[in-house]
Backbone bond lengths (Angstrom), bond angles and torsions (degrees), N, CA, C in turn:
res aa  C-N    CA-C-N  psi(-1)  N-CA   C-N-CA  omega(-1)  CA-C   N-CA-C  phi
1 X - - - 1.501 - - 1.566 101.44 -
2 X 1.370 113.72 144.90 1.490 120.95 172.38 1.628 109.52 -81.42
3 X 1.274 116.75 131.11 1.371 127.11 170.26 1.601 112.34 -100.66
4 X 1.212 117.53 116.12 1.569 115.77 -178.51 1.524 104.96 -109.65
5 X 1.428 103.85 137.65 1.447 114.84 175.72 1.586 108.73 -112.02
6 X 1.372 115.99 163.50 1.499 123.89 -179.87 1.582 105.92 -123.17
7 X 1.373 112.53 132.55 1.478 113.72 -177.48 1.529 110.13 -117.73
8 X 1.276 117.58 20.39 1.477 121.25 163.59 1.531 107.11 -122.89
9 X 1.306 117.39 159.87 1.442 115.54 170.66 1.502 119.05 -55.12
10 X 1.420 112.63 -34.19 1.344 117.20 173.81 1.552 109.57 -151.51
11 X 1.343 118.23 160.82 1.383 119.56 -178.31 1.597 108.71 -153.51
12 X 1.338 112.81 137.49 1.506 122.81 179.90 1.496 109.62 -115.14
13 X 1.409 112.40 142.18 1.409 116.13 -178.24 1.667 106.58 -151.75
14 X 1.340 114.04 124.57 1.505 120.83 170.60 1.574 106.65 -91.39
15 X 1.339 113.90 137.76 1.424 116.26 -176.55 1.537 106.82 -142.27
16 X 1.292 114.59 123.58 1.635 115.83 173.97 1.429 106.25 -114.66
17 X 1.335 119.72 124.67 1.442 125.97 -173.59 1.535 113.09 -134.81
18 X 1.302 118.54 148.28 1.404 121.26 170.89 1.612 109.50 -93.45
19 X 1.230 111.37 -24.44 1.492 121.26 173.37 1.462 115.05 -144.79
20 X 1.321 120.38 146.39 1.466 121.82 -177.44 1.546 106.60 -112.25
21 X 1.276 119.15 130.55 1.484 120.53 -178.84 1.595 109.94 -60.47
22 X 1.233 110.90 112.92 1.477 122.53 -175.22 1.544 110.80 -71.62
23 X 1.242 117.27 66.58 1.449 124.81 -172.94 1.504 111.28 -125.20
24 X 1.324 115.96 120.76 1.421 116.16 179.85 1.478 116.82 -64.31
25 X 1.263 122.83 134.11 1.459 126.12 -173.37 1.648 107.11 -128.99
26 X 1.228 111.34 151.29 1.493 120.82 163.13 1.565 107.67 -121.53
27 X 1.412 119.37 136.64 1.351 123.89 171.75 1.544 112.75 -103.34
28 X 1.378 118.70 159.23 1.389 120.22 173.36 1.541 108.69 -104.48
29 X 1.417 115.34 17.91 1.387 121.12 176.17 1.519 113.70 -147.69
30 X 1.311 115.95 178.48 1.542 120.22 177.12 1.398 111.77 -81.02
31 X 1.376 119.69 140.59 1.406 121.84 173.22 1.503 113.94 -132.67
32 X 1.403 120.71 123.75 1.434 122.64 175.45 1.525 107.58 -101.82
33 X 1.245 114.50 144.89 1.636 116.73 -179.08 1.434 103.06 -137.75
34 X 1.330 106.96 127.26 1.542 119.01 174.40 1.489 108.81 -109.44
35 X 1.307 116.99 135.40 1.448 122.55 177.29 1.576 111.18 -98.87
36 X 1.289 112.28 106.74 1.502 117.92 178.61 1.446 113.68 -72.73
37 X 1.287 116.87 -35.83 1.537 125.16 175.30 1.489 110.18 -166.31
38 X 1.314 117.72 152.61 1.393 121.39 175.30 1.630 113.70 123.40
39 X 1.342 112.88 172.77 1.491 110.74 179.05 1.592 103.53 -142.05
40 X 1.360 112.61 161.60 1.459 117.80 -179.73 1.549 106.79 169.89
41 X 1.397 110.43 -156.07 1.382 117.01 178.88 1.643 108.12 -135.62
42 X 1.419 108.76 134.63 1.433 114.98 175.76 1.612 105.78 -91.85
43 X 1.314 111.09 138.75 1.540 114.02 174.69 1.603 107.11 -118.92
44 X 1.159 116.24 132.32 1.463 117.86 -177.83 1.508 106.40 -146.85
45 X 1.334 120.72 121.34 1.451 123.94 179.74 1.552 110.94 43.00
46 X 1.377 110.63 52.27 1.450 121.14 177.63 1.639 118.21 63.32
47 X 1.267 112.41 3.23 1.485 125.68 170.72 1.595 108.41 -87.43
48 X 1.382 111.23 131.53 1.503 115.92 176.82 1.483 109.46 -117.85
49 X 1.294 119.24 144.44 1.472 126.41 179.17 1.427 106.58 -153.80
50 X 1.415 120.92 136.31 1.354 120.75 173.68 1.554 121.23 -68.97
51 X 1.276 121.35 152.09 1.453 118.52 -171.79 1.562 104.29 -127.89
52 X 1.341 124.89 157.50 1.374 130.19 174.43 1.501 111.56 -147.36
53 X 1.265 120.28 -168.66 1.474 124.07 179.44 1.556 110.34 -62.11
54 X 1.300 120.18 144.98 1.380 126.97 176.63 1.506 117.32 70.44
55 X 1.321 113.95 18.88 1.486 119.46 172.22 1.393 108.94 -93.76
56 X 1.382 114.52 146.81 1.451 121.72 -171.59 1.494 108.27 -134.52
57 X 1.336 119.72 113.27 1.379 122.95 -171.17 1.572 108.99 -107.99
58 X 1.375 115.85 154.42 1.440 120.13 168.69 1.527 110.37 -123.30
59 X 1.345 121.19 125.52 1.374 126.16 179.80 1.526 105.32 -115.02
60 X 1.484 114.13 126.33 1.334 123.31 -174.28 1.612 111.53 -90.82
61 X 1.312 116.12 155.76 1.422 119.87 174.55 1.540 111.48 -53.30
62 X 1.333 116.97 137.21 1.445 121.85 178.77 1.573 111.91 80.69
63 X 1.372 120.01 -12.35 1.467 119.24 177.01 1.504 108.33 -67.47
64 X 1.375 121.98 143.11 1.368 120.82 171.10 1.665 108.23 -89.52
65 X 1.133 120.31 138.21 1.489 120.87 -173.24 1.591 112.66 -151.40
66 X 1.333 113.22 162.51 1.459 121.45 173.64 1.485 108.34 -171.44
67 X 1.278 116.46 174.34 1.495 119.27 174.01 1.575 105.34 -136.02
68 X 1.283 112.93 147.71 1.547 121.99 173.30 1.496 105.96 -112.63
69 X 1.380 121.61 112.93 1.437 120.97 -178.50 1.522 111.35 -92.03
70 X 1.269 114.32 131.49 1.598 120.00 178.04 1.508 108.43 -108.72
71 X 1.276 119.41 -21.44 1.417 123.81 -177.73 1.546 108.95 -144.39
72 X 1.406 116.15 134.91 1.430 119.95 -168.58 1.560 106.61 -46.66
73 X 1.372 113.73 133.82 1.430 125.26 -168.29 1.461 114.22 -125.59
74 X 1.259 121.74 132.92 1.509 126.11 168.70 1.566 108.67 -104.81
75 X 1.246 107.65 116.13 1.531 118.23 179.59 1.538 109.78 -105.39
76 X 1.341 123.09 143.46 1.361 124.75 166.20 1.466 108.27 -125.60
77 X 1.400 112.17 116.33 1.612 120.14 -176.17 1.556 106.10 -96.11
78 X 1.248 110.78 142.31 1.505 123.37 168.82 1.545 105.15 -127.13
79 X 1.374 112.65 117.31 1.488 115.29 -179.23 1.602 104.97 -116.58
80 X 1.222 114.79 144.96 1.535 122.21 177.41 1.447 113.71 -155.89
81 X 1.344 113.91 153.17 1.493 118.46 -178.29 1.527 102.86 -95.73
82 X 1.328 108.45 160.88 1.527 115.16 168.77 1.468 110.58 -59.15
83 X 1.341 119.73 -32.98 1.493 121.17 171.75 1.533 119.06 -59.28
84 X 1.356 111.85 -19.04 1.471 115.32 178.20 1.607 109.13 -76.66
85 X 1.330 112.76 -39.55 1.492 118.62 171.33 1.442 112.57 -54.57
86 X 1.297 119.37 -37.19 1.399 123.96 -173.39 1.566 112.62 -75.19
87 X 1.347 113.61 -10.82 1.570 114.31 179.60 1.513 111.65 -82.74
88 X 1.403 117.93 -9.58 1.363 124.16 177.46 1.558 115.52 -79.59
89 X 1.400 116.75 -177.25 1.447 116.13 179.32 1.509 106.89 -77.49
90 X 1.373 112.46 161.23 1.481 123.97 -163.41 1.574 106.70 -65.68
91 X 1.242 125.95 -43.65 1.457 128.71 178.98 1.508 113.50 -57.54
92 X 1.411 110.38 -47.36 1.456 118.27 176.29 1.539 113.17 -52.46
93 X 1.546 108.21 -52.09 1.371 118.84 178.53 1.514 118.14 -50.35
94 X 1.253 112.54 -52.15 1.439 122.62 -176.69 1.524 113.50 -57.57
95 X 1.329 114.48 -42.56 1.440 121.85 -176.47 1.465 109.50 -75.38
96 X 1.360 119.79 -40.06 1.398 119.48 -178.91 1.593 111.77 -77.00
97 X 1.361 115.46 -38.76 1.472 113.63 -178.33 1.563 112.32 -60.96
98 X 1.353 115.24 -35.74 1.466 120.28 -176.67 1.445 107.66 -67.36
99 X 1.426 119.61 -47.01 1.475 128.76 -177.81 1.584 104.72 -60.02
100 X 1.398 118.13 -62.08 1.379 121.13 -171.97 1.610 113.52 -61.73
101 X 1.277 119.64 -27.72 1.422 120.02 -179.01 1.572 109.72 -87.48
102 X 1.261 120.13 -5.92 1.377 117.42 -175.88 1.513 117.67 -129.97
103 X 1.364 115.26 22.73 1.381 124.40 173.40 1.533 112.78 -72.40
104 X 1.243 120.32 157.53 1.495 120.89 -172.36 1.539 113.20 -80.63
105 X 1.344 119.12 -4.77 1.445 117.04 172.98 1.501 118.34 63.19
106 X 1.356 115.08 23.53 1.409 124.32 177.98 1.474 108.93 -92.34
107 X 1.320 122.13 155.13 1.481 129.63 173.09 1.477 109.21 -64.74
108 X 1.334 110.98 166.30 1.481 118.34 179.38 1.499 116.15 108.34
109 X 1.357 115.16 159.64 1.482 123.06 175.79 1.437 111.70 -58.89
110 X 1.304 116.81 134.47 1.514 118.51 177.39 1.553 109.41 -90.86
111 X 1.289 115.76 -9.71 1.581 116.30 -177.14 1.489 106.52 -78.86
112 X 1.458 115.67 109.88 1.433 119.79 178.42 1.504 119.43 -99.99
113 X 1.395 114.11 -8.22 1.424 120.11 172.54 1.508 114.47 -106.59
114 X 1.367 118.98 128.02 1.375 126.58 -169.44 1.521 107.16 -55.00
115 X 1.434 122.31 -47.53 1.386 126.57 -170.84 1.556 108.27 -66.92
116 X 1.194 122.08 -20.17 1.481 126.77 -177.58 1.502 110.97 -69.64
117 X 1.364 119.91 -40.81 1.393 127.92 -178.32 1.600 114.28 -48.78
118 X 1.248 116.32 -66.38 1.530 118.07 169.10 1.510 119.52 -47.51
119 X 1.376 108.12 -33.25 1.525 113.09 -174.74 1.497 108.50 -69.34
120 X 1.496 111.74 -49.93 1.389 117.63 172.68 1.501 120.16 -51.15
121 X 1.374 111.51 -46.26 1.520 117.85 176.91 1.519 109.12 -57.54
122 X 1.334 115.91 -50.32 1.508 117.50 -179.26 1.555 112.58 -55.78
123 X 1.321 117.26 -36.10 1.372 119.72 -177.56 1.555 113.14 -78.75
124 X 1.316 116.80 -33.58 1.340 121.92 175.81 1.564 111.15 -62.92
125 X 1.345 113.25 -49.29 1.403 121.40 173.86 1.577 112.26 -54.04
126 X 1.424 112.04 -38.88 1.502 110.38 -178.87 1.545 110.41 -72.61
127 X 1.342 118.35 -26.89 1.507 120.23 176.98 1.480 107.23 -69.32
128 X 1.346 119.50 -38.74 1.562 115.53 -177.35 1.435 110.45 -67.18
129 X 1.503 122.91 -40.86 1.364 126.16 173.86 1.462 117.20 -59.98
130 X 1.421 115.99 -39.32 1.491 123.66 -175.85 1.558 104.03 -70.79
131 X 1.314 118.08 -41.80 1.480 121.21 178.47 1.547 110.67 -56.78
132 X 1.290 116.23 -37.77 1.416 117.75 -173.26 1.586 115.18 -93.88
133 X 1.427 111.11 6.95 1.477 116.75 177.29 1.529 108.90 -97.17
134 X 1.402 113.07 174.85 1.398 121.45 176.83 1.462 109.10 -127.75
135 X 1.435 116.25 31.27 1.426 120.17 -173.54 1.603 107.44 -78.88
136 X 1.294 116.80 155.91 1.398 121.16 -179.74 1.632 110.03 -66.66
137 X 1.365 113.10 153.86 1.414 116.99 177.64 1.623 110.97 65.79
138 X 1.316 111.16 22.33 1.541 114.35 -174.49 1.475 109.72 -59.21
139 X 1.243 124.21 -44.40 1.585 125.30 -176.82 1.415 109.34 -66.78
140 X 1.344 120.11 -35.75 1.465 124.52 178.68 1.543 110.19 -62.26
141 X 1.366 114.56 -48.32 1.383 120.60 -178.32 1.542 110.94 -63.47
142 X 1.305 116.91 -42.60 1.328 120.70 179.72 1.519 116.53 -60.06
143 X 1.340 110.14 -42.60 1.552 115.38 173.76 1.483 114.30 -62.48
144 X 1.300 119.94 -40.02 1.378 123.13 177.69 1.551 113.61 -57.11
145 X 1.467 110.93 -47.47 1.460 113.32 175.17 1.575 114.39 -64.03
146 X 1.293 111.56 -40.73 1.436 119.38 -175.32 1.622 107.80 -62.70
147 X 1.311 112.86 -43.93 1.571 116.07 177.05 1.541 113.90 -61.33
148 X 1.451 112.26 -33.51 1.403 113.82 -179.66 1.580 111.05 -72.85
149 X 1.217 115.78 -37.40 1.595 124.48 177.67 1.493 104.37 -61.10
150 X 1.332 122.41 -49.04 1.447 125.37 -176.29 1.548 111.74 -62.14
151 X 1.467 110.69 -40.93 1.449 114.77 176.98 1.509 114.04 -64.81
152 X 1.377 116.30 -37.73 1.399 118.39 -176.74 1.560 109.40 -70.80
153 X 1.312 110.37 -38.27 1.620 117.41 173.75 1.505 107.12 -55.48
154 X 1.245 115.50 -54.57 1.483 123.23 -179.76 1.549 111.73 -50.57
155 X 1.377 118.28 -48.51 1.335 122.06 179.84 1.599 115.30 -61.53
156 X 1.390 112.77 -34.33 1.373 117.89 177.64 1.478 111.43 -73.91
157 X 1.320 116.28 -42.56 1.492 122.28 176.49 1.549 115.29 -56.84
158 X 1.320 111.34 -29.46 1.516 118.53 179.77 1.547 111.15 -68.47
159 X 1.398 112.53 -24.77 1.439 117.06 176.97 1.460 116.66 -72.18
160 X 1.407 112.34 -19.61 1.488 119.40 -173.87 1.522 106.77 -91.35
161 X 1.338 119.87 138.17 1.387 117.08 -179.54 1.444 118.86 -59.42
162 X 1.372 120.48 122.77 1.431 122.47 -171.94 1.551 114.01 -73.65
163 X 1.311 114.24 165.48 1.498 119.86 167.21 1.436 110.07 -74.12
164 X 1.356 119.45 157.15 1.423 116.22 171.86 1.608 111.40 -70.16
165 X 1.296 113.81 141.86 1.462 114.18 -176.53 1.565 110.77 -79.06
166 X 1.313 112.06 115.19 1.456 118.28 175.41 1.451 114.73 -151.02
167 X 1.352 118.10 165.86 1.492 120.68 -169.60 1.499 110.49 -55.82
168 X 1.258 122.18 -26.20 1.391 122.71 -167.56 1.566 109.40 -79.66
169 X 1.336 115.55 -11.25 1.530 117.25 172.51 1.463 112.57 -85.22
170 X 1.253 119.66 -11.22 1.529 118.14 179.01 1.473 110.37 -83.07
171 X 1.409 113.53 135.76 1.394 120.82 -176.97 1.633 105.52 -101.35
172 X 1.411 117.69 101.03 1.421 120.28 -178.66 1.500 116.25 -51.83
173 X 1.360 117.44 -29.54 1.429 114.02 -173.61 1.591 111.24 -72.43
174 X 1.542 117.46 -17.50 1.333 119.13 174.68 1.570 108.71 -67.94
175 X 1.331 122.47 -28.90 1.428 122.66 -176.00 1.500 106.18 -75.69
176 X 1.309 117.98 -40.83 1.389 122.60 177.46 1.472 114.49 -57.70
177 X 1.287 111.20 -51.12 1.589 117.23 174.02 1.474 113.11 -55.12
178 X 1.318 115.10 -47.52 1.460 116.50 177.65 1.404 109.53 -56.73
179 X 1.273 119.75 -45.48 1.518 124.21 178.70 1.461 112.73 -50.14
180 X 1.398 116.68 -46.99 1.453 124.40 -175.60 1.540 104.14 -67.35
181 X 1.291 120.65 -48.55 1.464 126.43 -175.52 1.602 109.44 -60.33
182 X 1.350 115.31 -40.82 1.354 119.48 176.30 1.564 121.76 -65.27
183 X 1.318 107.07 -34.16 1.493 120.54 -179.37 1.463 120.26 -107.07
184 X 1.307 112.56 19.66 1.561 118.92 -177.70 1.441 110.73 -63.85
185 X 1.373 119.80 -28.58 1.492 121.66 -176.34 1.532 110.59 -87.27
186 X 1.358 116.73 -6.07 1.436 122.65 178.35 1.581 113.16 -120.09
187 X 1.380 113.17 77.79 1.392 121.88 178.63 1.559 122.99 -35.89
188 X 1.399 113.89 -41.74 1.413 117.47 176.96 1.520 116.41 -63.40
189 X 1.296 116.02 -32.08 1.468 122.10 179.32 1.519 116.82 -67.37
190 X 1.360 113.74 -18.67 1.410 122.57 -175.48 1.577 112.04 -97.32
191 X 1.267 115.06 5.89 1.477 122.61 172.05 1.577 107.14 -68.21
192 X 1.249 117.67 136.63 1.528 119.37 179.27 1.522 117.52 -51.82
193 X 1.342 113.71 -30.21 1.445 118.01 176.80 1.544 112.57 -71.89
194 X 1.296 117.11 -33.36 1.460 115.12 -177.42 1.563 111.39 -86.67
195 X 1.400 115.39 -24.02 1.332 118.64 174.73 1.512 111.40 -72.72
196 X 1.376 115.92 -35.10 1.501 122.72 -179.05 1.628 105.42 -67.45
197 X 1.435 112.14 -40.56 1.449 111.02 177.89 1.403 116.26 -60.36
198 X 1.351 115.32 -35.70 1.523 124.02 -167.53 1.622 102.97 -76.69
199 X 1.339 120.12 -26.30 1.473 121.55 -176.03 1.657 107.81 -111.73
200 X 1.349 111.29 12.15 1.581 117.82 179.04 1.486 114.92 43.07
201 X 1.484 109.96 52.42 1.459 113.71 166.88 1.462 108.58 -138.60
202 X 1.242 118.77 -179.78 1.577 122.88 -176.62 1.582 110.66 -77.67
203 X 1.246 117.46 145.12 1.551 120.65 177.38 1.516 109.33 -56.45
204 X 1.231 127.56 -31.31 1.418 130.25 -176.78 1.428 107.84 -69.20
205 X 1.369 115.69 -50.60 1.454 124.85 -179.08 1.467 110.43 -57.70
206 X 1.373 116.46 -49.33 1.455 118.18 -171.77 1.636 109.49 -73.63
207 X 1.261 120.58 -26.43 1.400 124.74 179.17 1.671 106.50 -71.30
208 X 1.290 117.68 -42.66 1.481 125.71 -174.43 1.569 100.94 -70.63
209 X 1.277 118.53 -48.62 1.498 127.76 -172.82 1.567 106.63 -59.02
210 X 1.401 113.49 -42.78 1.468 111.16 -174.96 1.503 114.33 -74.95
211 X 1.335 113.38 -30.96 1.479 121.99 177.93 1.485 105.95 -67.97
212 X 1.327 123.27 -42.67 1.462 122.92 -177.87 1.518 110.36 -65.64
213 X 1.306 119.28 -36.08 1.478 125.57 -176.98 1.550 110.86 -81.11
214 X 1.278 122.20 -41.30 1.346 120.82 -176.44 1.618 117.31 -103.99
215 X 1.308 113.09 -15.87 1.494 117.27 -176.94 1.531 113.07 79.88
216 X 1.396 112.63 9.48 1.429 120.91 178.71 1.442 109.33 -136.65
217 X 1.428 115.36 153.26 1.472 118.21 168.75 1.580 112.26 -72.25
218 X 1.310 117.83 165.30 1.510 119.77 179.27 1.465 109.99 -53.98
219 X 1.295 114.34 -46.99 1.411 123.19 -174.56 1.492 108.87 -64.68
220 X 1.281 120.66 -48.17 1.513 125.65 -179.30 1.470 108.06 -59.73
221 X 1.421 122.08 -46.58 1.384 121.98 -177.16 1.543 110.82 -70.39
222 X 1.392 113.80 -39.02 1.473 111.55 178.87 1.574 115.77 -60.34
223 X 1.295 114.74 -42.37 1.488 124.78 -178.89 1.446 107.23 -61.37
224 X 1.331 117.87 -51.57 1.481 120.15 -177.60 1.508 107.37 -60.16
225 X 1.261 119.98 -46.73 1.533 123.22 -176.49 1.461 108.73 -60.50
226 X 1.337 118.86 -45.08 1.537 126.27 -179.95 1.540 106.57 -59.66
227 X 1.327 117.24 -51.38 1.445 116.96 -175.83 1.579 113.12 -59.96
228 X 1.345 115.72 -33.46 1.452 119.07 177.51 1.465 113.62 -69.99
229 X 1.393 116.84 -33.86 1.391 118.22 171.59 1.489 118.18 -65.73
230 X 1.340 111.72 -41.16 1.535 121.27 176.74 1.529 107.74 -59.48
231 X 1.399 114.97 -44.55 1.487 113.57 178.40 1.408 111.21 -60.91
232 X 1.233 120.10 -41.30 1.611 119.91 176.17 1.604 111.69 -63.88
233 X 1.281 115.57 -42.19 1.572 111.21 168.24 1.468 114.48 -54.27
234 X 1.304 121.14 -45.72 1.445 127.24 -176.10 1.604 110.15 -68.42
235 X 1.272 115.70 -32.96 1.470 119.22 -178.52 1.623 114.70 -78.46
236 X 1.378 104.68 -46.96 1.513 111.42 -168.45 1.432 116.19 -107.02
237 X 1.303 119.94 -5.81 1.592 122.08 175.31 1.439 114.73 -124.60
238 X 1.338 114.15 174.51 1.495 120.10 -179.96 1.456 109.30 -104.80
239 X 1.352 121.07 22.53 1.410 126.74 -176.18 1.651 106.09 -60.96
240 X 1.314 112.42 141.56 1.392 115.69 176.46 1.592 109.42 -88.17
241 X 1.259 119.16 160.29 1.432 121.31 178.86 1.476 115.17 -54.77
242 X 1.313 121.78 -40.53 1.432 126.51 178.25 1.543 110.87 -59.31
243 X 1.413 113.98 -41.97 1.412 120.88 179.79 1.598 109.08 -61.01
244 X 1.274 116.98 -42.04 1.560 122.32 -176.11 1.533 102.27 -67.87
245 X 1.285 117.23 -43.57 1.532 120.14 -176.87 1.515 108.72 -54.47
246 X 1.336 117.88 -48.82 1.438 128.84 -176.20 1.516 106.29 -65.27
247 X 1.378 117.28 -49.07 1.501 119.29 -171.53 1.605 111.64 -65.67
248 X 1.281 111.71 -34.50 1.518 113.60 -178.18 1.508 118.94 -96.10
249 X 1.451 114.95 0.02 1.418 123.33 175.99 1.465 112.13 80.41
250 X 1.330 124.97 24.65 1.508 120.10 175.31 1.551 110.02 -73.70
251 X 1.337 110.71 152.69 1.467 114.03 176.76 1.559 114.68 -61.66
252 X 1.382 116.70 -39.96 1.411 121.27 179.29 1.530 108.47 -159.86
253 X 1.325 116.42 -177.28 1.404 120.32 -177.30 1.609 111.06 -70.29
254 X 1.253 114.72 -35.00 1.474 119.18 179.37 1.537 113.64 -63.81
255 X 1.348 113.33 -30.56 1.504 115.02 173.51 1.434 112.91 -70.90
256 X 1.380 114.98 -38.05 1.536 116.43 173.70 1.425 111.42 -62.37
257 X 1.340 117.54 -41.75 1.496 122.50 -171.01 1.601 107.23 -65.27
258 X 1.380 111.89 -44.18 1.480 114.57 -178.03 1.582 112.81 -62.50
259 X 1.350 116.46 -43.50 1.437 121.79 -177.88 1.515 112.95 -69.87
260 X 1.314 116.04 -36.54 1.465 118.73 -176.27 1.470 108.91 -78.91
261 X 1.445 122.35 -36.69 1.420 122.16 176.08 1.497 115.19 -67.43
262 X 1.370 112.96 -30.60 1.428 119.45 178.32 1.485 115.33 -62.52
263 X 1.306 114.32 -33.28 1.465 126.79 -175.60 1.521 117.32 -98.34
264 X 1.331 113.69 -21.27 1.476 115.43 -178.37 1.547 112.28 -125.79
265 X 1.307 112.48 -12.89 1.536 116.98 179.44 1.556 113.91 84.93
266 X 1.347 114.75 -3.55 1.536 120.25 175.03 1.472 108.32 -132.45
267 X 1.403 107.78 148.99 1.523 111.83 171.57 1.524 109.21 -72.91
268 X 1.213 120.55 165.89 1.456 128.38 -177.31 1.593 113.55 -56.46
269 X 1.285 112.46 -39.71 1.531 118.56 -177.65 1.560 108.19 -68.44
270 X 1.316 114.45 -44.74 1.567 118.98 -174.72 1.569 102.06 -72.86
271 X 1.285 122.14 -37.38 1.396 122.15 -177.37 1.494 110.05 -60.61
272 X 1.375 114.84 -41.83 1.435 120.46 -175.68 1.682 112.24 -72.16
273 X 1.283 109.61 -34.73 1.497 117.39 178.67 1.510 105.48 -65.89
274 X 1.392 119.34 -46.30 1.402 122.97 -172.71 1.516 112.75 -63.84
275 X 1.318 111.75 -37.25 1.545 120.55 176.60 1.429 110.79 -66.78
276 X 1.324 116.06 -46.28 1.532 121.17 -174.86 1.468 110.74 -64.29
277 X 1.438 115.24 -31.12 1.441 117.71 -169.43 1.588 108.45 -83.87
278 X 1.376 118.26 -4.36 1.396 118.05 -177.45 1.551 111.03 -84.79
């Protein structure tokens, strides 16, 4: 079974398909899916339920899921880490974390209020337009819309009978990923020995557990995540290479250049020029 990771705090994707690869997947992140148009079947944890336009699904980390498309479908995917929730104010975090971690994980549209369906559609369409624009403060606007969508989703989920809160509902891999995201600028803290100490387990256990949950070793995931963050710095900021070297704890610019080129095929300077020229 494919395990999919996410290397940004959040990610947006529009997808128009005549068929969807019927392949079971597990994510290490939350995924919200809005159906702009089309028909088919949603499959989650072996449960099946038809979908149609204006349906809004929430897929949890470690859920197995797929879609069967019977009529050309336009999907819009919103993917985000637990760590993205933690970037917001504490009251918002506490409410959302409880709701998101205690949902019943059953298939079907999470929108339970009729008035919220056109509201979510309007915001999804606004996200699509904003993604394709080059307006100032684009990322800030996208985050504001995204936060509103997540809040509306949480409001609707709160109307669904929650699971009982117990330890079995907690997904440990989320804590591990959050630890990586928190310490990405402190390389020493991402050594298996230090991670193991933080979680009070053996280095061997935490390495094997991480690989099982994410499909990658701690080092592979950390490097991939770091490269994605550096891509973001090069795309959306005016940071100089030496500033990025310092921020991510590289020994020097050549170290950064080698790592970045190995994973992207370009050195950071050429990557930045290519992006700016588009």
